[in-house]
C-alpha positions as CSV (number, residue, x, y, z in Angstrom):
1,M,228.0,21.9,89.9
2,D,224.5,20.5,90.8
3,P,222.3,21.1,87.7
4,T,219.2,21.5,89.9
5,L,220.5,24.7,91.5
6,P,218.8,27.9,90.4
7,H,220.8,30.6,88.6
8,P,219.4,34.0,89.7
9,S,221.1,37.2,88.6
10,V,223.7,39.0,90.7
11,E,221.2,41.7,91.5
12,A,218.7,39.1,92.8
13,V,221.4,37.4,95.0
14,V,222.9,40.6,96.5
15,Q,219.5,42.2,97.1
16,T,218.3,39.0,98.8
17,A,221.4,38.8,100.9
18,S,221.5,42.5,101.8
19,A,219.7,42.1,105.1
20,L,222.0,39.4,106.3
21,P,224.6,40.4,108.9
22,G,228.2,40.7,107.6
23,L,227.3,40.7,103.9
24,A,230.3,41.0,101.7
25,A,230.2,40.9,97.9
26,T,233.8,40.8,96.7
27,E,234.9,40.8,93.1
28,L,237.8,38.3,92.5
29,G,238.7,39.4,89.0
30,A,238.8,36.5,86.6
31,E,237.8,34.2,89.4
32,G,234.3,35.7,89.5
33,L,232.3,37.2,92.4
34,L,232.2,35.9,96.0
35,V,229.2,36.7,98.2
36,T,229.6,35.8,101.9
37,W,227.8,36.5,105.1
38,G,227.4,35.4,108.7
39,P,229.9,37.0,111.1
40,Q,230.7,34.9,114.1
41,T,233.1,37.4,115.4
42,L,233.4,41.1,114.6
43,V,236.5,43.0,115.5
44,T,236.8,46.7,114.8
45,D,240.0,48.8,115.2
46,P,242.2,46.0,116.8
47,A,245.6,46.9,118.3
48,D,247.2,44.6,115.8
49,W,245.1,43.5,112.8
50,R,247.8,40.9,111.8
51,A,247.2,38.9,115.0
52,T,243.4,39.3,114.6
53,I,243.3,37.9,111.1
54,R,245.4,34.9,112.1
55,G,243.4,34.3,115.2
56,M,240.1,34.2,113.2
57,L,241.3,31.8,110.5
58,C,241.1,28.0,110.8
59,P,244.4,26.6,109.5
60,G,244.1,23.4,107.6
61,G,240.7,24.3,106.1
62,S,239.9,24.8,102.4
63,A,239.2,27.8,100.3
64,S,235.5,26.8,100.5
65,S,235.3,26.1,104.3
66,G,235.3,29.7,105.4
67,G,237.6,32.6,106.2
68,V,237.9,36.2,107.2
69,V,236.6,39.3,105.3
70,G,236.9,43.0,106.0
71,W,239.0,46.1,105.5
72,I,242.2,47.6,106.9
73,G,242.2,51.4,106.7
74,Y,245.0,53.7,105.7
75,E,245.8,54.8,109.3
76,A,246.2,51.2,110.3
77,G,249.6,51.4,108.6
78,C,251.1,52.6,111.8
79,V,250.8,49.0,113.1
80,V,253.5,47.8,110.6
81,E,255.6,50.9,110.1
82,R,256.6,54.0,112.0
83,Q,254.3,56.1,109.8
84,A,252.9,59.5,110.4
85,V,249.1,59.6,110.1
86,H,246.2,61.6,111.4
87,P,244.4,60.1,114.4
88,P,241.1,58.4,113.3
89,D,238.1,60.7,113.7
90,G,235.7,57.9,114.9
91,S,233.2,58.4,112.1
92,F,233.9,55.0,110.6
93,P,236.0,52.0,111.8
94,T,239.6,52.1,110.6
95,V,239.7,48.3,110.7
96,A,236.7,45.9,110.6
97,L,237.2,42.1,110.3
98,W,234.7,39.3,110.7
99,R,234.5,35.5,110.2
100,W,232.4,34.1,107.4
101,S,231.2,30.6,107.1
102,A,228.6,30.7,104.3
103,G,228.7,32.1,100.8
104,L,228.1,31.8,97.1
105,R,230.7,32.0,94.4
106,L,229.6,33.2,90.9
107,L,231.8,31.2,88.5
108,P,232.9,32.6,85.2
109,N,230.4,30.3,83.4
110,G,227.5,32.1,85.2
111,E,226.7,29.4,87.7
112,W,226.5,29.9,91.5
113,E,228.5,27.5,93.7
114,P,227.5,27.3,97.4
115,I,230.5,27.3,99.8
116,G,231.1,27.1,103.5
117,S,230.7,24.6,106.3
118,G,227.9,22.0,106.1
119,A,225.3,24.3,107.6
120,G,226.6,27.3,105.7
121,R,226.5,25.5,102.4
122,E,222.8,24.6,103.0
123,E,222.1,28.2,104.0
124,A,223.6,29.3,100.7
125,R,221.4,26.9,98.7
126,Q,218.4,28.3,100.5
127,L,219.4,31.8,99.7
128,L,219.7,30.9,96.0
129,A,216.2,29.5,96.1
130,R,214.8,32.7,97.7
131,A,216.6,34.9,95.2
132,S,215.1,32.9,92.3
133,S,211.6,33.1,93.6
134,H,211.4,36.9,94.0
135,E,211.5,39.6,91.4
136,H,214.3,42.1,91.8
137,L,214.7,45.4,90.0
138,P,217.7,45.4,87.7
139,A,220.6,47.9,88.4
140,G,219.8,51.3,87.0
141,R,221.9,53.5,84.8
142,L,224.2,56.2,86.1
143,D,222.1,59.0,84.6
144,V,223.0,61.8,87.0
145,E,226.1,63.8,87.5
146,A,228.6,63.5,90.3
147,P,228.1,66.2,93.0
148,A,230.0,69.5,92.6
149,P,233.2,69.7,94.7
150,P,233.0,71.8,97.9
151,T,233.6,75.5,97.5
152,G,237.3,76.2,97.5
153,Q,238.3,72.6,97.1
154,A,239.9,73.1,93.7
155,S,242.1,75.9,94.9
156,A,243.0,74.0,98.1
157,Y,244.0,70.9,96.2
158,R,246.1,72.9,93.7
159,S,247.9,74.6,96.7
160,A,248.6,71.1,98.2
161,V,250.0,69.9,94.9
162,R,252.3,72.9,94.7
163,A,253.5,72.2,98.3
164,A,254.1,68.6,97.3
165,L,256.2,69.8,94.3
166,D,258.3,71.9,96.7
167,H,259.0,68.7,98.7
168,I,260.0,66.9,95.5
169,T,262.3,69.8,94.4
170,R,264.0,69.7,97.8
171,G,264.5,65.9,97.4
172,D,262.3,64.9,100.3
173,V,260.2,62.6,98.1
174,Y,260.1,61.4,94.5
175,Q,256.3,61.0,94.4
176,V,253.5,61.7,96.8
177,C,249.8,60.8,96.4
178,L,247.4,63.5,97.5
179,A,243.6,63.1,98.0
180,W,240.6,65.2,98.9
181,A,237.2,64.2,100.2
182,Q,233.6,64.7,98.9
183,D,230.4,64.3,101.0
184,V,227.0,63.3,99.8
185,A,224.2,64.1,102.2
186,G,221.2,61.9,102.9
187,P,220.4,58.2,103.5
188,M,220.9,56.1,100.4
189,D,220.5,52.8,98.8
190,A,224.0,51.2,99.2
191,V,223.1,48.0,97.3
192,G,221.5,49.9,94.5
193,A,224.6,52.2,94.2
194,W,227.0,49.3,94.0
195,L,224.9,47.3,91.6
196,A,224.6,50.3,89.3
197,L,228.4,50.8,89.4
198,R,228.9,47.1,88.7
199,R,226.7,47.2,85.6
200,N,227.7,50.6,84.2
201,N,231.3,51.1,85.3
202,P,232.6,47.6,86.1
203,A,235.8,47.2,88.2
204,E,237.7,44.0,88.6
205,R,238.2,44.3,92.4
206,G,235.1,46.1,93.5
207,A,233.2,45.2,96.7
208,L,230.3,45.9,98.9
209,L,230.5,45.2,102.7
210,R,227.8,45.7,105.3
211,L,228.6,46.5,108.9
212,G,225.4,47.1,110.8
213,D,223.8,50.3,109.5
214,R,227.0,51.2,107.7
215,W,228.4,50.1,104.3
216,L,231.7,50.2,102.6
217,L,231.4,50.4,98.8
218,S,234.4,50.0,96.5
219,N,234.7,50.2,92.7
220,S,238.4,49.5,92.8
221,P,240.2,48.3,89.7
222,E,243.5,47.6,91.6
223,T,244.8,44.4,93.0
224,F,246.9,45.1,96.1
225,V,248.2,41.6,97.2
226,D,246.9,38.3,96.1
227,V,248.4,35.2,97.7
228,R,247.8,31.8,96.0
229,L,248.7,28.2,96.7
230,A,251.6,27.0,94.4
231,P,253.3,23.6,94.2
232,D,256.4,25.1,95.9
233,G,254.7,27.2,98.6
234,L,252.8,30.5,98.4
235,E,252.9,32.9,95.4
236,V,252.2,36.6,95.9
237,V,251.1,38.9,93.1
238,S,250.6,42.7,93.2
239,L,249.3,44.9,90.3
240,P,250.0,48.5,91.2
241,I,248.3,51.1,89.0
242,K,249.7,54.5,88.1
243,G,248.6,56.5,85.1
244,T,245.1,57.6,84.1
245,A,243.4,58.8,80.9
246,P,239.7,59.1,80.0
247,A,238.3,56.1,78.1
248,A,235.9,58.4,76.3
249,S,238.8,59.7,74.3
250,G,239.4,56.2,72.9
251,E,242.6,55.0,71.3
252,V,244.2,58.4,71.3
253,A,244.1,58.5,75.2
254,R,245.2,54.9,75.5
255,R,248.2,55.5,73.2
256,W,249.1,58.7,75.1
257,L,249.1,56.9,78.3
258,L,251.1,54.0,76.9
259,E,253.8,56.4,75.5
260,S,253.9,59.2,78.2
261,E,257.3,59.3,79.8
262,K,255.8,61.1,82.9
263,E,253.2,58.4,83.4
264,R,255.8,55.6,82.8
265,A,258.2,57.1,85.3
266,E,255.4,57.4,87.9
267,L,254.6,53.7,87.6
268,T,258.2,52.7,87.6
269,M,258.8,54.4,91.0
270,I,255.9,52.6,92.6
271,V,256.9,49.2,91.0
272,D,260.4,49.6,92.5
273,L,258.7,50.3,95.9
274,V,256.5,47.3,95.7
275,R,259.4,45.1,94.7
276,N,261.3,46.3,97.8
277,D,258.2,45.7,100.0
278,L,257.7,42.2,98.8
279,G,261.4,41.5,99.0
280,R,261.0,41.6,102.8
281,V,259.0,38.4,102.8
282,A,260.1,36.7,99.5
283,R,262.6,33.9,98.9
284,P,265.8,35.4,97.5
285,G,265.8,35.8,93.7
286,T,262.0,35.2,93.3
287,V,260.8,38.8,93.0
288,H,259.9,39.5,89.3
289,T,258.2,42.2,87.3
290,G,256.1,42.0,84.2
291,E,255.7,44.5,81.3
292,R,253.8,47.8,81.8
293,T,250.3,47.5,80.2
294,V,247.3,49.7,79.8
295,R,243.9,48.4,80.7
296,R,240.4,49.8,80.4
297,C,238.8,50.2,83.8
298,G,235.2,51.4,83.3
299,D,235.3,55.0,82.1
300,L,239.1,55.3,82.5
301,W,242.3,53.8,81.0
302,H,244.9,52.8,83.7
303,A,248.5,51.7,83.4
304,E,249.6,48.8,85.6
305,Q,252.5,46.4,86.1
306,R,252.7,43.0,87.6
307,V,255.0,42.3,90.5
308,S,255.3,38.6,91.8
309,A,257.3,36.7,94.3
310,R,257.4,33.4,96.2
311,L,257.0,33.8,100.0
312,R,259.6,32.4,102.4
313,P,258.5,29.3,104.2
314,D,258.2,31.2,107.5
315,C,255.9,33.8,106.0
316,D,252.1,33.7,105.3
317,A,249.5,35.8,103.5
318,V,249.2,38.2,106.5
319,D,253.0,38.8,106.4
320,A,252.8,39.6,102.6
321,I,250.0,42.1,103.1
322,A,251.7,43.7,106.1
323,A,255.0,44.0,104.2
324,A,253.4,46.1,101.5
325,F,251.0,48.1,103.6
326,P,249.8,50.8,103.0
327,P,249.8,50.2,99.2
328,G,252.7,52.1,97.6
329,S,250.5,53.3,94.7
330,V,248.5,55.5,97.0
331,T,251.3,56.7,99.3
332,G,254.3,57.6,97.2
333,A,258.1,57.1,97.4
334,P,259.9,56.7,99.7
335,K,256.8,55.5,101.5
336,V,257.4,56.7,105.1
337,R,258.5,60.2,104.1
338,A,255.6,60.4,101.6
339,M,253.2,59.6,104.4
340,Q,254.6,62.4,106.5
341,V,253.9,64.8,103.6
342,I,250.4,63.4,103.2
343,R,249.8,64.0,106.9
344,D,251.0,67.6,106.6
345,L,249.0,68.4,103.4
346,E,245.7,66.6,103.9
347,P,243.3,68.0,106.5
348,G,242.2,64.8,108.2
349,P,242.3,61.0,108.2
350,R,241.5,58.9,105.2
351,G,239.8,56.1,107.0
352,P,239.3,53.0,104.9
353,Y,240.3,54.8,101.7
354,T,243.7,53.7,100.3
355,G,243.9,50.9,102.8
356,A,243.1,47.3,101.7
357,L,239.9,45.3,101.4
358,G,240.4,41.6,101.6
359,I,239.2,38.1,102.0
360,W,241.4,35.5,103.7
361,F,240.7,31.8,103.2
362,D,241.3,29.0,105.6
363,D,243.7,27.3,103.2
364,G,246.2,30.2,103.5
365,S,245.4,32.1,100.4
366,A,244.0,35.6,100.2
367,R,242.7,38.2,97.8
368,T,243.0,41.9,98.6
369,S,242.4,45.1,96.7
370,V,243.5,48.7,97.1
371,L,240.6,50.7,98.5
372,I,240.3,53.4,95.8
373,R,237.0,54.6,94.2
374,A,235.6,53.7,97.6
375,A,232.8,55.3,99.7
376,Q,231.8,55.1,103.4
377,L,228.0,55.1,103.8
378,A,226.3,55.9,107.0
379,P,222.6,56.7,107.8
380,E,223.3,60.4,107.4
381,G,225.2,60.3,104.1
382,A,228.4,59.1,102.3
383,R,232.0,60.2,102.0
384,Y,234.4,59.3,99.3
385,H,238.0,60.4,98.4
386,V,239.8,60.9,95.1
387,G,243.5,61.4,94.6
388,A,246.4,61.6,92.3
389,G,250.2,60.9,92.3
390,I,252.3,64.0,92.2
391,V,255.8,63.8,90.6
392,A,258.3,66.5,89.6
393,D,256.6,67.4,86.3
394,S,253.0,67.3,87.6
395,D,250.8,70.3,86.7
396,P,248.3,71.3,89.5
397,D,245.5,71.9,87.0
398,H,246.0,68.5,85.3
399,E,246.1,66.7,88.7
400,W,242.9,68.4,89.8
401,R,241.1,67.3,86.6
402,E,242.4,63.8,87.0
403,T,241.0,63.5,90.5
404,C,237.6,64.7,89.3
405,A,237.6,62.2,86.5
406,K,238.4,59.4,88.9
407,G,235.4,60.4,91.1
408,N,232.8,60.8,88.3
409,A,231.3,57.4,88.2
410,L,231.3,56.8,92.0
411,G,229.9,60.3,92.7
412,A,227.1,59.8,90.1
413,A,226.2,56.4,91.7
414,L,225.9,57.9,95.1
415,A,224.0,60.9,94.0
416,R,221.5,58.6,92.2
417,A,221.2,56.4,95.3
418,V,220.0,59.1,97.7
419,L,216.6,58.1,99.0
420,R,214.1,60.9,98.1
């Protein structure tokens, strides 16, 4: 790293870059934060997002030379499976992908690394200098409450849970994930909302993407599919999450989540689904699972389990993502039947929610997250969804409370960000 480079705060860099077209700030877990910009090509709602991603990449490049960033919404699952979904309502792109060629990576040691092509790297250095020479307000605290659910939403969600339980009793599905939507009216400060979440309720795989006058904000804790270069090919890793408890209850809640048979069974179902999904593209005998663990994710405890595999030589990162899409943790099992139940019990399309947000690098690697704790921001306001996995011994009241807990931090950030 060049010791002469300035080291401004994340707030300063993101606020300075916020006016650039195609801004994408993407958390990479232990690898740090990647801020990219500069779309050369923008594609929304393509007929086949797999071909679009491949066509926008430059094979033979490096992880620093550029790549593709964007999201693939839930309804785009019909591209890879015969899945029942609501038609998109046109309020927000189901798929948005663009090419980036300049960026800044925040390394774990706190230093910024310019990346991109020659011109892009110089542009990144200049942005660092601008960010260091201007004062930027630090991210504020989440000192307001999340908006109240719409009238009748609690009873409607409980009714949907009971209907899902009927499907489970009949043997149609083993698990189905049901969600509901919350709207927040008014123009808002998208950058401020995301920075406040990042500081006060951090998530390992959060992101903020700008598409013209619209923003996609994610506070996701969940890795969908990461594809990394390995000596013997490409390694794929997924970390499905199932099981939630409030972190405010401390060790008691963590221990309950760790020992709950219901929560354990819920995750086991999804892990088996992910194993089967990745088995479509994996070398025989290379799909493995780790131990179930409990991790603190901001104001919640979550249980997760690692699933890994080695890709076949004829498969790439796009194949791996397509094989597992939409994420099993937000659909249910068996996946296709669960999506039919979701279509019947949810009133409209999910849009980007429960799809995947990703960054694909020219060297063939990729990092993607599950789009949960995510909000779509437009000039007139924002919409976000929250959901829960329903299994045979689910209680409608408990599931309702769980969804509200999942939306607390995001809802508070959006309410605080409304421009008065």
